[in-house]
PDB file with SEQRES, HELIX, SHEET and CRYST1 records, atoms N, CA, C and O in Angstrom:
SEQRES   1 A   87  MET GLU GLN GLN LYS ALA ARG GLU GLU ALA ARG THR SER          
SEQRES   2 A   87  LEU GLU ARG PRO ILE VAL GLU LEU ASN LEU GLY ASN ARG          
SEQRES   3 A   87  ALA THR ASP ALA LEU THR LYS ALA GLY ILE ALA THR VAL          
SEQRES   4 A   87  GLY GLN VAL LEU ALA LEU LEU GLU GLN GLY GLU ALA SER          
SEQRES   5 A   87  VAL LEU ALA ILE GLU GLY PHE GLY ARG LYS SER LEU ILE          
SEQRES   6 A   87  ASP LEU LYS LYS ALA LEU ARG ASN LEU GLY TYR GLN LEU          
SEQRES   7 A   87  PRO ALA ALA ALA ASP GLU ILE ALA VAL                          
HELIX    1 AA1 GLU A    2  ARG A   11  1                                  10    
HELIX    2 AA2 ILE A   18  LEU A   21  5                                   4    
HELIX    3 AA3 ASN A   25  LYS A   33  1                                   9    
HELIX    4 AA4 VAL A   39  LEU A   46  1                                   8    
HELIX    5 AA5 GLU A   50  LEU A   54  1                                   5    
HELIX    6 AA6 ARG A   61  ASN A   73  1                                  13    
HELIX    7 AA7 ALA A   80  ASP A   83  5                                   4    
CRYST1    1.000    1.000    1.000  90.00  90.00  90.00 P 1           1          
ATOM      1  N   MET A   1    -115.673 172.041-170.468  1.00  0.00           N  
ATOM      2  CA  MET A   1    -116.473 173.321-170.281  1.00  0.00           C  
ATOM      3  C   MET A   1    -117.876 172.883-170.091  1.00  0.00           C  
ATOM      4  O   MET A   1    -118.583 173.432-169.247  1.00  0.00           O  
ATOM      5  N   GLU A   2    -118.308 171.924-170.836  1.00  0.00           N  
ATOM      6  CA  GLU A   2    -119.813 171.599-170.697  1.00  0.00           C  
ATOM      7  C   GLU A   2    -120.149 170.976-169.281  1.00  0.00           C  
ATOM      8  O   GLU A   2    -121.249 171.120-168.747  1.00  0.00           O  
ATOM      9  N   GLN A   3    -119.116 170.279-168.735  1.00  0.00           N  
ATOM     10  CA  GLN A   3    -119.314 169.597-167.416  1.00  0.00           C  
ATOM     11  C   GLN A   3    -119.344 170.686-166.390  1.00  0.00           C  
ATOM     12  O   GLN A   3    -120.074 170.566-165.406  1.00  0.00           O  
ATOM     13  N   GLN A   4    -118.508 171.857-166.583  1.00  0.00           N  
ATOM     14  CA  GLN A   4    -118.464 172.925-165.555  1.00  0.00           C  
ATOM     15  C   GLN A   4    -119.733 173.698-165.705  1.00  0.00           C  
ATOM     16  O   GLN A   4    -120.309 174.111-164.699  1.00  0.00           O  
ATOM     17  N   LYS A   5    -120.190 173.911-166.870  1.00  0.00           N  
ATOM     18  CA  LYS A   5    -121.561 174.564-167.067  1.00  0.00           C  
ATOM     19  C   LYS A   5    -122.662 173.755-166.450  1.00  0.00           C  
ATOM     20  O   LYS A   5    -123.518 174.383-165.827  1.00  0.00           O  
ATOM     21  N   ALA A   6    -122.760 172.485-166.532  1.00  0.00           N  
ATOM     22  CA  ALA A   6    -123.682 171.654-165.936  1.00  0.00           C  
ATOM     23  C   ALA A   6    -123.591 171.734-164.471  1.00  0.00           C  
ATOM     24  O   ALA A   6    -124.651 171.810-163.850  1.00  0.00           O  
ATOM     25  N   ARG A   7    -122.526 171.727-163.854  1.00  0.00           N  
ATOM     26  CA  ARG A   7    -122.335 171.919-162.454  1.00  0.00           C  
ATOM     27  C   ARG A   7    -122.885 173.249-161.948  1.00  0.00           C  
ATOM     28  O   ARG A   7    -123.605 173.354-160.955  1.00  0.00           O  
ATOM     29  N   GLU A   8    -122.492 174.222-162.699  1.00  0.00           N  
ATOM     30  CA  GLU A   8    -123.053 175.645-162.222  1.00  0.00           C  
ATOM     31  C   GLU A   8    -124.552 175.665-162.246  1.00  0.00           C  
ATOM     32  O   GLU A   8    -125.199 176.176-161.331  1.00  0.00           O  
ATOM     33  N   GLU A   9    -125.109 175.100-163.312  1.00  0.00           N  
ATOM     34  CA  GLU A   9    -126.683 175.037-163.440  1.00  0.00           C  
ATOM     35  C   GLU A   9    -127.213 174.193-162.303  1.00  0.00           C  
ATOM     36  O   GLU A   9    -128.227 174.593-161.730  1.00  0.00           O  
ATOM     37  N   ALA A  10    -126.648 173.089-161.921  1.00  0.00           N  
ATOM     38  CA  ALA A  10    -127.098 172.318-160.903  1.00  0.00           C  
ATOM     39  C   ALA A  10    -126.942 173.074-159.574  1.00  0.00           C  
ATOM     40  O   ALA A  10    -127.742 172.879-158.659  1.00  0.00           O  
ATOM     41  N   ARG A  11    -126.031 173.842-159.474  1.00  0.00           N  
ATOM     42  CA  ARG A  11    -125.793 174.617-158.260  1.00  0.00           C  
ATOM     43  C   ARG A  11    -126.839 175.589-157.975  1.00  0.00           C  
ATOM     44  O   ARG A  11    -127.148 175.847-156.811  1.00  0.00           O  
ATOM     45  N   THR A  12    -127.445 176.184-159.053  1.00  0.00           N  
ATOM     46  CA  THR A  12    -128.435 177.206-158.885  1.00  0.00           C  
ATOM     47  C   THR A  12    -129.775 176.582-159.354  1.00  0.00           C  
ATOM     48  O   THR A  12    -130.623 177.290-159.897  1.00  0.00           O  
ATOM     49  N   SER A  13    -129.949 175.362-159.160  1.00  0.00           N  
ATOM     50  CA  SER A  13    -131.306 174.761-159.585  1.00  0.00           C  
ATOM     51  C   SER A  13    -132.401 175.329-158.773  1.00  0.00           C  
ATOM     52  O   SER A  13    -132.243 175.497-157.564  1.00  0.00           O  
ATOM     53  N   LEU A  14    -133.495 175.630-159.367  1.00  0.00           N  
ATOM     54  CA  LEU A  14    -134.657 176.137-158.691  1.00  0.00           C  
ATOM     55  C   LEU A  14    -135.357 174.978-157.922  1.00  0.00           C  
ATOM     56  O   LEU A  14    -136.185 175.273-157.061  1.00  0.00           O  
ATOM     57  N   GLU A  15    -135.088 173.761-158.170  1.00  0.00           N  
ATOM     58  CA  GLU A  15    -135.600 172.559-157.540  1.00  0.00           C  
ATOM     59  C   GLU A  15    -134.764 172.174-156.227  1.00  0.00           C  
ATOM     60  O   GLU A  15    -135.071 171.192-155.552  1.00  0.00           O  
ATOM     61  N   ARG A  16    -133.806 172.920-155.946  1.00  0.00           N  
ATOM     62  CA  ARG A  16    -132.949 172.573-154.687  1.00  0.00           C  
ATOM     63  C   ARG A  16    -133.786 172.761-153.472  1.00  0.00           C  
ATOM     64  O   ARG A  16    -134.404 173.804-153.258  1.00  0.00           O  
ATOM     65  N   PRO A  17    -133.794 171.692-152.653  1.00  0.00           N  
ATOM     66  CA  PRO A  17    -134.578 171.668-151.385  1.00  0.00           C  
ATOM     67  C   PRO A  17    -134.139 172.860-150.484  1.00  0.00           C  
ATOM     68  O   PRO A  17    -132.969 173.241-150.490  1.00  0.00           O  
ATOM     69  N   ILE A  18    -135.046 173.414-149.747  1.00  0.00           N  
ATOM     70  CA  ILE A  18    -134.702 174.589-148.743  1.00  0.00           C  
ATOM     71  C   ILE A  18    -133.727 174.008-147.588  1.00  0.00           C  
ATOM     72  O   ILE A  18    -132.922 174.718-146.985  1.00  0.00           O  
ATOM     73  N   VAL A  19    -133.892 172.728-147.378  1.00  0.00           N  
ATOM     74  CA  VAL A  19    -133.086 172.074-146.367  1.00  0.00           C  
ATOM     75  C   VAL A  19    -131.616 172.326-146.584  1.00  0.00           C  
ATOM     76  O   VAL A  19    -130.831 172.531-145.658  1.00  0.00           O  
ATOM     77  N   GLU A  20    -131.278 172.297-147.888  1.00  0.00           N  
ATOM     78  CA  GLU A  20    -129.748 172.498-148.163  1.00  0.00           C  
ATOM     79  C   GLU A  20    -129.260 173.910-147.934  1.00  0.00           C  
ATOM     80  O   GLU A  20    -128.054 174.154-147.981  1.00  0.00           O  
ATOM     81  N   LEU A  21    -130.202 174.892-147.677  1.00  0.00           N  
ATOM     82  CA  LEU A  21    -129.725 176.339-147.319  1.00  0.00           C  
ATOM     83  C   LEU A  21    -129.176 176.385-145.970  1.00  0.00           C  
ATOM     84  O   LEU A  21    -128.512 177.377-145.669  1.00  0.00           O  
ATOM     85  N   ASN A  22    -129.361 175.420-145.076  1.00  0.00           N  
ATOM     86  CA  ASN A  22    -128.810 175.289-143.729  1.00  0.00           C  
ATOM     87  C   ASN A  22    -129.419 176.582-142.996  1.00  0.00           C  
ATOM     88  O   ASN A  22    -128.610 177.328-142.444  1.00  0.00           O  
ATOM     89  N   LEU A  23    -130.621 176.864-142.956  1.00  0.00           N  
ATOM     90  CA  LEU A  23    -131.200 178.023-142.305  1.00  0.00           C  
ATOM     91  C   LEU A  23    -131.466 177.745-140.765  1.00  0.00           C  
ATOM     92  O   LEU A  23    -131.681 178.655-139.964  1.00  0.00           O  
ATOM     93  N   GLY A  24    -131.434 176.475-140.446  1.00  0.00           N  
ATOM     94  CA  GLY A  24    -131.752 176.117-139.016  1.00  0.00           C  
ATOM     95  C   GLY A  24    -133.116 175.511-138.909  1.00  0.00           C  
ATOM     96  O   GLY A  24    -133.935 175.717-139.805  1.00  0.00           O  
ATOM     97  N   ASN A  25    -133.389 174.830-137.940  1.00  0.00           N  
ATOM     98  CA  ASN A  25    -134.594 173.991-137.783  1.00  0.00           C  
ATOM     99  C   ASN A  25    -135.792 174.912-137.805  1.00  0.00           C  
ATOM    100  O   ASN A  25    -136.723 174.660-138.569  1.00  0.00           O  
ATOM    101  N   ARG A  26    -135.819 175.940-137.027  1.00  0.00           N  
ATOM    102  CA  ARG A  26    -137.049 176.762-136.854  1.00  0.00           C  
ATOM    103  C   ARG A  26    -137.405 177.413-138.151  1.00  0.00           C  
ATOM    104  O   ARG A  26    -138.575 177.393-138.534  1.00  0.00           O  
ATOM    105  N   ALA A  27    -136.404 178.024-138.891  1.00  0.00           N  
ATOM    106  CA  ALA A  27    -136.776 178.769-140.151  1.00  0.00           C  
ATOM    107  C   ALA A  27    -137.190 177.738-141.133  1.00  0.00           C  
ATOM    108  O   ALA A  27    -138.172 178.017-141.821  1.00  0.00           O  
ATOM    109  N   THR A  28    -136.574 176.525-141.326  1.00  0.00           N  
ATOM    110  CA  THR A  28    -136.737 175.512-142.250  1.00  0.00           C  
ATOM    111  C   THR A  28    -138.119 174.997-141.978  1.00  0.00           C  
ATOM    112  O   THR A  28    -138.919 174.875-142.905  1.00  0.00           O  
ATOM    113  N   ASP A  29    -138.433 174.688-140.735  1.00  0.00           N  
ATOM    114  CA  ASP A  29    -139.853 174.249-140.397  1.00  0.00           C  
ATOM    115  C   ASP A  29    -140.919 175.203-140.730  1.00  0.00           C  
ATOM    116  O   ASP A  29    -141.970 174.821-141.245  1.00  0.00           O  
ATOM    117  N   ALA A  30    -140.663 176.520-140.430  1.00  0.00           N  
ATOM    118  CA  ALA A  30    -141.669 177.467-140.793  1.00  0.00           C  
ATOM    119  C   ALA A  30    -141.996 177.576-142.305  1.00  0.00           C  
ATOM    120  O   ALA A  30    -143.154 177.697-142.707  1.00  0.00           O  
ATOM    121  N   LEU A  31    -140.911 177.527-143.124  1.00  0.00           N  
ATOM    122  CA  LEU A  31    -141.117 177.445-144.515  1.00  0.00           C  
ATOM    123  C   LEU A  31    -141.864 176.180-145.015  1.00  0.00           C  
ATOM    124  O   LEU A  31    -142.745 176.256-145.872  1.00  0.00           O  
ATOM    125  N   THR A  32    -141.488 175.055-144.464  1.00  0.00           N  
ATOM    126  CA  THR A  32    -142.137 173.720-144.792  1.00  0.00           C  
ATOM    127  C   THR A  32    -143.639 173.776-144.324  1.00  0.00           C  
ATOM    128  O   THR A  32    -144.484 173.273-145.064  1.00  0.00           O  
ATOM    129  N   LYS A  33    -143.989 174.313-143.233  1.00  0.00           N  
ATOM    130  CA  LYS A  33    -145.298 174.361-142.816  1.00  0.00           C  
ATOM    131  C   LYS A  33    -146.144 175.292-143.699  1.00  0.00           C  
ATOM    132  O   LYS A  33    -147.354 175.102-143.827  1.00  0.00           O  
ATOM    133  N   ALA A  34    -145.488 176.316-144.316  1.00  0.00           N  
ATOM    134  CA  ALA A  34    -146.105 177.223-145.192  1.00  0.00           C  
ATOM    135  C   ALA A  34    -146.279 176.585-146.637  1.00  0.00           C  
ATOM    136  O   ALA A  34    -146.945 177.151-147.504  1.00  0.00           O  
ATOM    137  N   GLY A  35    -145.669 175.432-146.831  1.00  0.00           N  
ATOM    138  CA  GLY A  35    -145.873 174.787-148.053  1.00  0.00           C  
ATOM    139  C   GLY A  35    -144.655 175.040-149.119  1.00  0.00           C  
ATOM    140  O   GLY A  35    -144.748 174.743-150.310  1.00  0.00           O  
ATOM    141  N   ILE A  36    -143.557 175.601-148.545  1.00  0.00           N  
ATOM    142  CA  ILE A  36    -142.437 175.991-149.391  1.00  0.00           C  
ATOM    143  C   ILE A  36    -141.307 175.016-149.180  1.00  0.00           C  
ATOM    144  O   ILE A  36    -140.714 174.914-148.106  1.00  0.00           O  
ATOM    145  N   ALA A  37    -141.043 174.320-150.231  1.00  0.00           N  
ATOM    146  CA  ALA A  37    -140.026 173.173-150.188  1.00  0.00           C  
ATOM    147  C   ALA A  37    -138.776 173.379-151.075  1.00  0.00           C  
ATOM    148  O   ALA A  37    -137.738 172.756-150.849  1.00  0.00           O  
ATOM    149  N   THR A  38    -138.893 174.263-152.086  1.00  0.00           N  
ATOM    150  CA  THR A  38    -137.760 174.418-152.932  1.00  0.00           C  
ATOM    151  C   THR A  38    -137.327 175.935-152.957  1.00  0.00           C  
ATOM    152  O   THR A  38    -138.067 176.832-152.553  1.00  0.00           O  
ATOM    153  N   VAL A  39    -136.041 176.147-153.476  1.00  0.00           N  
ATOM    154  CA  VAL A  39    -135.561 177.371-153.717  1.00  0.00           C  
ATOM    155  C   VAL A  39    -136.354 178.237-154.704  1.00  0.00           C  
ATOM    156  O   VAL A  39    -136.379 179.461-154.569  1.00  0.00           O  
ATOM    157  N   GLY A  40    -136.988 177.625-155.675  1.00  0.00           N  
ATOM    158  CA  GLY A  40    -137.783 178.248-156.629  1.00  0.00           C  
ATOM    159  C   GLY A  40    -139.006 178.851-155.973  1.00  0.00           C  
ATOM    160  O   GLY A  40    -139.405 179.983-156.248  1.00  0.00           O  
ATOM    161  N   GLN A  41    -139.585 178.048-155.092  1.00  0.00           N  
ATOM    162  CA  GLN A  41    -140.739 178.627-154.284  1.00  0.00           C  
ATOM    163  C   GLN A  41    -140.412 179.812-153.467  1.00  0.00           C  
ATOM    164  O   GLN A  41    -141.180 180.773-153.419  1.00  0.00           O  
ATOM    165  N   VAL A  42    -139.259 179.771-152.801  1.00  0.00           N  
ATOM    166  CA  VAL A  42    -138.800 180.940-152.051  1.00  0.00           C  
ATOM    167  C   VAL A  42    -138.545 182.171-152.905  1.00  0.00           C  
ATOM    168  O   VAL A  42    -138.853 183.300-152.521  1.00  0.00           O  
ATOM    169  N   LEU A  43    -137.986 181.922-154.047  1.00  0.00           N  
ATOM    170  CA  LEU A  43    -137.547 183.063-154.877  1.00  0.00           C  
ATOM    171  C   LEU A  43    -138.971 183.654-155.489  1.00  0.00           C  
ATOM    172  O   LEU A  43    -139.070 184.865-155.686  1.00  0.00           O  
ATOM    173  N   ALA A  44    -139.977 182.831-155.758  1.00  0.00           N  
ATOM    174  CA  ALA A  44    -141.294 183.352-156.212  1.00  0.00           C  
ATOM    175  C   ALA A  44    -141.966 184.240-155.145  1.00  0.00           C  
ATOM    176  O   ALA A  44    -142.604 185.257-155.420  1.00  0.00           O  
ATOM    177  N   LEU A  45    -141.764 183.762-153.901  1.00  0.00           N  
ATOM    178  CA  LEU A  45    -142.255 184.542-152.619  1.00  0.00           C  
ATOM    179  C   LEU A  45    -141.604 185.763-152.499  1.00  0.00           C  
ATOM    180  O   LEU A  45    -142.240 186.783-152.238  1.00  0.00           O  
ATOM    181  N   LEU A  46    -140.266 185.766-152.682  1.00  0.00           N  
ATOM    182  CA  LEU A  46    -139.429 187.088-152.567  1.00  0.00           C  
ATOM    183  C   LEU A  46    -139.794 187.917-153.636  1.00  0.00           C  
ATOM    184  O   LEU A  46    -139.621 189.126-153.481  1.00  0.00           O  
ATOM    185  N   GLU A  47    -140.282 187.495-154.729  1.00  0.00           N  
ATOM    186  CA  GLU A  47    -140.756 188.434-155.824  1.00  0.00           C  
ATOM    187  C   GLU A  47    -141.858 189.466-155.391  1.00  0.00           C  
ATOM    188  O   GLU A  47    -142.000 190.583-155.890  1.00  0.00           O  
ATOM    189  N   GLN A  48    -142.650 188.898-154.343  1.00  0.00           N  
ATOM    190  CA  GLN A  48    -143.718 189.725-153.863  1.00  0.00           C  
ATOM    191  C   GLN A  48    -143.284 190.627-152.852  1.00  0.00           C  
ATOM    192  O   GLN A  48    -144.127 191.405-152.405  1.00  0.00           O  
ATOM    193  N   GLY A  49    -142.012 190.668-152.367  1.00  0.00           N  
ATOM    194  CA  GLY A  49    -141.524 191.429-151.451  1.00  0.00           C  
ATOM    195  C   GLY A  49    -141.205 190.832-150.066  1.00  0.00           C  
ATOM    196  O   GLY A  49    -141.726 189.755-149.775  1.00  0.00           O  
ATOM    197  N   GLU A  50    -140.428 191.420-149.233  1.00  0.00           N  
ATOM    198  CA  GLU A  50    -139.992 190.843-147.936  1.00  0.00           C  
ATOM    199  C   GLU A  50    -141.187 190.603-147.072  1.00  0.00           C  
ATOM    200  O   GLU A  50    -141.195 189.636-146.311  1.00  0.00           O  
ATOM    201  N   ALA A  51    -142.178 191.414-147.145  1.00  0.00           N  
ATOM    202  CA  ALA A  51    -143.246 191.345-146.223  1.00  0.00           C  
ATOM    203  C   ALA A  51    -144.028 189.930-146.482  1.00  0.00           C  
ATOM    204  O   ALA A  51    -144.549 189.344-145.533  1.00  0.00           O  
ATOM    205  N   SER A  52    -144.077 189.478-147.641  1.00  0.00           N  
ATOM    206  CA  SER A  52    -144.697 188.196-147.848  1.00  0.00           C  
ATOM    207  C   SER A  52    -143.982 187.030-147.212  1.00  0.00           C  
ATOM    208  O   SER A  52    -144.574 186.030-146.805  1.00  0.00           O  
ATOM    209  N   VAL A  53    -142.734 187.203-147.150  1.00  0.00           N  
ATOM    210  CA  VAL A  53    -141.857 186.104-146.388  1.00  0.00           C  
ATOM    211  C   VAL A  53    -141.955 186.278-144.977  1.00  0.00           C  
ATOM    212  O   VAL A  53    -142.039 185.272-144.272  1.00  0.00           O  
ATOM    213  N   LEU A  54    -141.957 187.507-144.427  1.00  0.00           N  
ATOM    214  CA  LEU A  54    -142.001 187.736-142.920  1.00  0.00           C  
ATOM    215  C   LEU A  54    -143.471 187.476-142.507  1.00  0.00           C  
ATOM    216  O   LEU A  54    -143.713 187.479-141.301  1.00  0.00           O  
ATOM    217  N   ALA A  55    -144.420 187.264-143.337  1.00  0.00           N  
ATOM    218  CA  ALA A  55    -145.774 187.008-142.930  1.00  0.00           C  
ATOM    219  C   ALA A  55    -145.928 185.468-142.595  1.00  0.00           C  
ATOM    220  O   ALA A  55    -146.958 185.045-142.069  1.00  0.00           O  
ATOM    221  N   ILE A  56    -144.895 184.673-142.910  1.00  0.00           N  
ATOM    222  CA  ILE A  56    -144.896 183.299-142.471  1.00  0.00           C  
ATOM    223  C   ILE A  56    -144.748 183.167-141.026  1.00  0.00           C  
ATOM    224  O   ILE A  56    -143.817 183.724-140.444  1.00  0.00           O  
ATOM    225  N   GLU A  57    -145.542 182.520-140.466  1.00  0.00           N  
ATOM    226  CA  GLU A  57    -145.574 182.319-138.981  1.00  0.00           C  
ATOM    227  C   GLU A  57    -144.260 181.534-138.614  1.00  0.00           C  
ATOM    228  O   GLU A  57    -143.950 180.470-139.152  1.00  0.00           O  
ATOM    229  N   GLY A  58    -143.518 182.171-137.639  1.00  0.00           N  
ATOM    230  CA  GLY A  58    -142.216 181.562-137.173  1.00  0.00           C  
ATOM    231  C   GLY A  58    -141.078 181.972-138.007  1.00  0.00           C  
ATOM    232  O   GLY A  58    -139.974 181.542-137.676  1.00  0.00           O  
ATOM    233  N   PHE A  59    -141.167 182.712-139.004  1.00  0.00           N  
ATOM    234  CA  PHE A  59    -140.109 183.203-139.865  1.00  0.00           C  
ATOM    235  C   PHE A  59    -139.944 184.685-139.637  1.00  0.00           C  
ATOM    236  O   PHE A  59    -140.802 185.490-139.999  1.00  0.00           O  
ATOM    237  N   GLY A  60    -138.768 185.048-139.000  1.00  0.00           N  
ATOM    238  CA  GLY A  60    -138.531 186.422-138.676  1.00  0.00           C  
ATOM    239  C   GLY A  60    -137.569 187.103-139.564  1.00  0.00           C  
ATOM    240  O   GLY A  60    -137.189 186.600-140.621  1.00  0.00           O  
ATOM    241  N   ARG A  61    -137.163 188.300-139.109  1.00  0.00           N  
ATOM    242  CA  ARG A  61    -136.204 189.158-139.812  1.00  0.00           C  
ATOM    243  C   ARG A  61    -134.838 188.516-139.966  1.00  0.00           C  
ATOM    244  O   ARG A  61    -134.233 188.603-141.034  1.00  0.00           O  
ATOM    245  N   LYS A  62    -134.307 187.830-138.846  1.00  0.00           N  
ATOM    246  CA  LYS A  62    -133.096 187.264-138.874  1.00  0.00           C  
ATOM    247  C   LYS A  62    -133.059 185.939-139.897  1.00  0.00           C  
ATOM    248  O   LYS A  62    -132.108 185.691-140.639  1.00  0.00           O  
ATOM    249  N   SER A  63    -134.103 185.251-139.808  1.00  0.00           N  
ATOM    250  CA  SER A  63    -134.276 184.155-140.719  1.00  0.00           C  
ATOM    251  C   SER A  63    -134.230 184.576-142.179  1.00  0.00           C  
ATOM    252  O   SER A  63    -133.627 183.940-143.044  1.00  0.00           O  
ATOM    253  N   LEU A  64    -134.960 185.773-142.402  1.00  0.00           N  
ATOM    254  CA  LEU A  64    -134.902 186.447-143.726  1.00  0.00           C  
ATOM    255  C   LEU A  64    -133.489 186.852-144.239  1.00  0.00           C  
ATOM    256  O   LEU A  64    -133.123 186.645-145.396  1.00  0.00           O  
ATOM    257  N   ILE A  65    -132.772 187.411-143.341  1.00  0.00           N  
ATOM    258  CA  ILE A  65    -131.408 187.870-143.589  1.00  0.00           C  
ATOM    259  C   ILE A  65    -130.565 186.607-143.919  1.00  0.00           C  
ATOM    260  O   ILE A  65    -129.810 186.610-144.891  1.00  0.00           O  
ATOM    261  N   ASP A  66    -130.694 185.545-143.118  1.00  0.00           N  
ATOM    262  CA  ASP A  66    -129.902 184.279-143.316  1.00  0.00           C  
ATOM    263  C   ASP A  66    -130.364 183.714-144.731  1.00  0.00           C  
ATOM    264  O   ASP A  66    -129.504 183.330-145.524  1.00  0.00           O  
ATOM    265  N   LEU A  67    -131.611 183.666-145.027  1.00  0.00           N  
ATOM    266  CA  LEU A  67    -132.093 183.116-146.204  1.00  0.00           C  
ATOM    267  C   LEU A  67    -131.445 183.869-147.486  1.00  0.00           C  
ATOM    268  O   LEU A  67    -130.933 183.260-148.425  1.00  0.00           O  
ATOM    269  N   LYS A  68    -131.534 185.180-147.400  1.00  0.00           N  
ATOM    270  CA  LYS A  68    -131.020 185.935-148.506  1.00  0.00           C  
ATOM    271  C   LYS A  68    -129.505 185.760-148.665  1.00  0.00           C  
ATOM    272  O   LYS A  68    -129.005 185.701-149.788  1.00  0.00           O  
ATOM    273  N   LYS A  69    -128.813 185.680-147.608  1.00  0.00           N  
ATOM    274  CA  LYS A  69    -127.450 185.483-147.556  1.00  0.00           C  
ATOM    275  C   LYS A  69    -127.028 184.104-148.152  1.00  0.00           C  
ATOM    276  O   LYS A  69    -126.082 183.997-148.932  1.00  0.00           O  
ATOM    277  N   ALA A  70    -127.789 183.061-147.735  1.00  0.00           N  
ATOM    278  CA  ALA A  70    -127.541 181.759-148.261  1.00  0.00           C  
ATOM    279  C   ALA A  70    -127.822 181.657-149.792  1.00  0.00           C  
ATOM    280  O   ALA A  70    -127.076 181.032-150.546  1.00  0.00           O  
ATOM    281  N   LEU A  71    -128.844 182.251-150.168  1.00  0.00           N  
ATOM    282  CA  LEU A  71    -129.217 182.191-151.678  1.00  0.00           C  
ATOM    283  C   LEU A  71    -128.031 182.971-152.465  1.00  0.00           C  
ATOM    284  O   LEU A  71    -127.556 182.473-153.485  1.00  0.00           O  
ATOM    285  N   ARG A  72    -127.581 184.180-151.971  1.00  0.00           N  
ATOM    286  CA  ARG A  72    -126.537 184.872-152.689  1.00  0.00           C  
ATOM    287  C   ARG A  72    -125.266 184.058-152.770  1.00  0.00           C  
ATOM    288  O   ARG A  72    -124.593 184.024-153.800  1.00  0.00           O  
ATOM    289  N   ASN A  73    -124.932 183.372-151.617  1.00  0.00           N  
ATOM    290  CA  ASN A  73    -123.708 182.652-151.532  1.00  0.00           C  
ATOM    291  C   ASN A  73    -123.700 181.378-152.542  1.00  0.00           C  
ATOM    292  O   ASN A  73    -122.648 180.882-152.946  1.00  0.00           O  
ATOM    293  N   LEU A  74    -124.907 180.934-152.881  1.00  0.00           N  
ATOM    294  CA  LEU A  74    -125.001 179.854-153.714  1.00  0.00           C  
ATOM    295  C   LEU A  74    -125.184 180.310-155.210  1.00  0.00           C  
ATOM    296  O   LEU A  74    -125.329 179.479-156.107  1.00  0.00           O  
ATOM    297  N   GLY A  75    -125.173 181.521-155.416  1.00  0.00           N  
ATOM    298  CA  GLY A  75    -125.183 182.109-156.745  1.00  0.00           C  
ATOM    299  C   GLY A  75    -126.515 182.469-157.273  1.00  0.00           C  
ATOM    300  O   GLY A  75    -126.577 182.825-158.450  1.00  0.00           O  
ATOM    301  N   TYR A  76    -127.607 182.424-156.544  1.00  0.00           N  
ATOM    302  CA  TYR A  76    -128.852 182.692-156.933  1.00  0.00           C  
ATOM    303  C   TYR A  76    -128.987 184.363-157.077  1.00  0.00           C  
ATOM    304  O   TYR A  76    -128.379 185.158-156.361  1.00  0.00           O  
ATOM    305  N   GLN A  77    -129.810 184.683-158.034  1.00  0.00           N  
ATOM    306  CA  GLN A  77    -130.061 186.154-158.243  1.00  0.00           C  
ATOM    307  C   GLN A  77    -131.268 186.441-157.510  1.00  0.00           C  
ATOM    308  O   GLN A  77    -132.262 185.795-157.841  1.00  0.00           O  
ATOM    309  N   LEU A  78    -131.374 187.259-156.606  1.00  0.00           N  
ATOM    310  CA  LEU A  78    -132.579 187.692-155.801  1.00  0.00           C  
ATOM    311  C   LEU A  78    -133.383 188.766-156.608  1.00  0.00           C  
ATOM    312  O   LEU A  78    -132.836 189.695-157.202  1.00  0.00           O  
ATOM    313  N   PRO A  79    -134.662 188.564-156.575  1.00  0.00           N  
ATOM    314  CA  PRO A  79    -135.533 189.580-157.297  1.00  0.00           C  
ATOM    315  C   PRO A  79    -135.466 190.967-156.632  1.00  0.00           C  
ATOM    316  O   PRO A  79    -135.251 191.095-155.427  1.00  0.00           O  
ATOM    317  N   ALA A  80    -135.642 191.904-157.395  1.00  0.00           N  
ATOM    318  CA  ALA A  80    -135.639 193.332-156.945  1.00  0.00           C  
ATOM    319  C   ALA A  80    -136.460 193.657-155.730  1.00  0.00           C  
ATOM    320  O   ALA A  80    -136.076 194.438-154.859  1.00  0.00           O  
ATOM    321  N   ALA A  81    -137.631 193.011-155.712  1.00  0.00           N  
ATOM    322  CA  ALA A  81    -138.560 193.248-154.706  1.00  0.00           C  
ATOM    323  C   ALA A  81    -138.036 192.754-153.346  1.00  0.00           C  
ATOM    324  O   ALA A  81    -138.488 193.221-152.301  1.00  0.00           O  
ATOM    325  N   ALA A  82    -137.048 191.776-153.363  1.00  0.00           N  
ATOM    326  CA  ALA A  82    -136.532 191.172-152.160  1.00  0.00           C  
ATOM    327  C   ALA A  82    -135.642 192.163-151.350  1.00  0.00           C  
ATOM    328  O   ALA A  82    -135.259 191.895-150.212  1.00  0.00           O  
ATOM    329  N   ASP A  83    -135.337 193.313-151.990  1.00  0.00           N  
ATOM    330  CA  ASP A  83    -134.524 194.314-151.393  1.00  0.00           C  
ATOM    331  C   ASP A  83    -135.316 195.431-150.671  1.00  0.00           C  
ATOM    332  O   ASP A  83    -134.798 196.293-149.961  1.00  0.00           O  
ATOM    333  N   GLU A  84    -136.642 195.306-150.942  1.00  0.00           N  
ATOM    334  CA  GLU A  84    -137.498 196.338-150.226  1.00  0.00           C  
ATOM    335  C   GLU A  84    -137.489 196.167-148.797  1.00  0.00           C  
ATOM    336  O   GLU A  84    -137.374 195.047-148.300  1.00  0.00           O  
ATOM    337  N   ILE A  85    -137.610 197.257-148.078  1.00  0.00           N  
ATOM    338  CA  ILE A  85    -137.537 197.149-146.652  1.00  0.00           C  
ATOM    339  C   ILE A  85    -139.033 197.025-146.072  1.00  0.00           C  
ATOM    340  O   ILE A  85    -139.851 197.920-146.285  1.00  0.00           O  
ATOM    341  N   ALA A  86    -139.308 196.038-145.432  1.00  0.00           N  
ATOM    342  CA  ALA A  86    -140.684 195.779-144.969  1.00  0.00           C  
ATOM    343  C   ALA A  86    -140.788 196.605-143.634  1.00  0.00           C  
ATOM    344  O   ALA A  86    -139.919 196.572-142.763  1.00  0.00           O  
ATOM    345  N   VAL A  87    -141.825 197.272-143.570  1.00  0.00           N  
ATOM    346  CA  VAL A  87    -142.046 198.159-142.305  1.00  0.00           C  
ATOM    347  C   VAL A  87    -143.032 197.414-141.311  1.00  0.00           C  
ATOM    348  O   VAL A  87    -143.344 197.940-140.243  1.00  0.00           O  
TER     349      VAL A  87                                                      
END                                                                             
């Protein structure tokens, strides 16, 4: 039981590199250039709403959709602000 719990916690580690999300080169490069290297940093940015992520140069709507899907598939809980529709 303890090993399983440890594996689950490692799976949703905030220190996981964004490269492991398999977003593609363009999206990953855009995040890296913006100084975002871990899932924890992405989630912190998503807490400010979608617009803050879309403001990153080279990171568009499709990349945001792929990002959110990858995070959910890995078991991360997205902040409520991440579901706001950016106009």
